[in-house]
C-alpha positions in Angstrom: 23.4 -16.5 5.6 22.6 -15.7 2.1 19.1 -16.7 2.6 18.6 -14.3 5.4 20.4 -11.5 3.4 18.2 -11.9 0.5 15.1 -12.1 2.8 16.1 -8.8 4.4 16.7 -7.3 0.9 13.3 -8.5 -0.2 11.6 -7.1 2.7 13.2 -3.7 2.4 12.3 -3.6 -1.4 8.7 -4.3 -0.5 8.7 -1.5 2.2 10.1 0.9 -0.4 7.4 0.2 -2.9 4.8 0.5 -0.3 6.2 3.9 0.8 6.0 5.0 -2.9 2.4 4.1 -3.1 1.8 6.4 0.0 3.3 9.1 -1.8 1.8 8.6 -5.0 -1.7 8.6 -3.3 -0.8 11.9 -1.8 -0.8 10.6 1.8 2.7 11.1 2.7 2.2 14.2 4.8 -0.5 12.7 7.0 0.4 11.9 10.5 1.2 8.0 10.7 -1.8 7.4 13.1 -4.1 8.6 10.5 -2.3 6.8 7.7 -2.7 3.6 9.9 -6.3 4.2 10.6 -6.9 4.6 6.9 -5.1 1.3 6.1 -7.0 -0.4 8.8 -10.4 0.8 7.5 -9.3 -0.2 3.9 -8.4 -3.8 5.3 -11.9 -4.0 6.6 -13.5 -2.7 3.5 -11.7 -5.1 1.2 -13.8 -8.0 2.7 -16.4 -6.8 0.1 -15.3 -8.3 -3.5 -17.2 -5.2 -5.1 -15.1 -2.8 -3.0 -12.0 -4.5 -4.0 -12.9 -4.4 -7.8 -13.9 -0.8 -7.6 -10.5 0.1 -5.7 -8.6 -2.0 -8.2 -10.2 0.3 -11.1 -9.5 3.4 -9.3 -5.8 2.2 -8.7 -5.4 1.3 -12.3 -6.7 4.6 -13.3 -4.2 6.6 -11.1 -1.3 4.5 -12.2 -2.1 5.4 -15.8 -2.3 9.0 -15.1 
């Protein structure tokens, strides 16, 4: 029972953090289908290690802003 509760709490925390990233990126006002499309395209683009590196630098810069 405790393991299940802890797993649900961890899952909820992860979703809250991901939602915060959507807000920080300025995407919270987009329709959900557009946001999902962006994420799916991003998933495809992350197959290229150079793109992952570039996105990591961009994200780091935004976190520091």
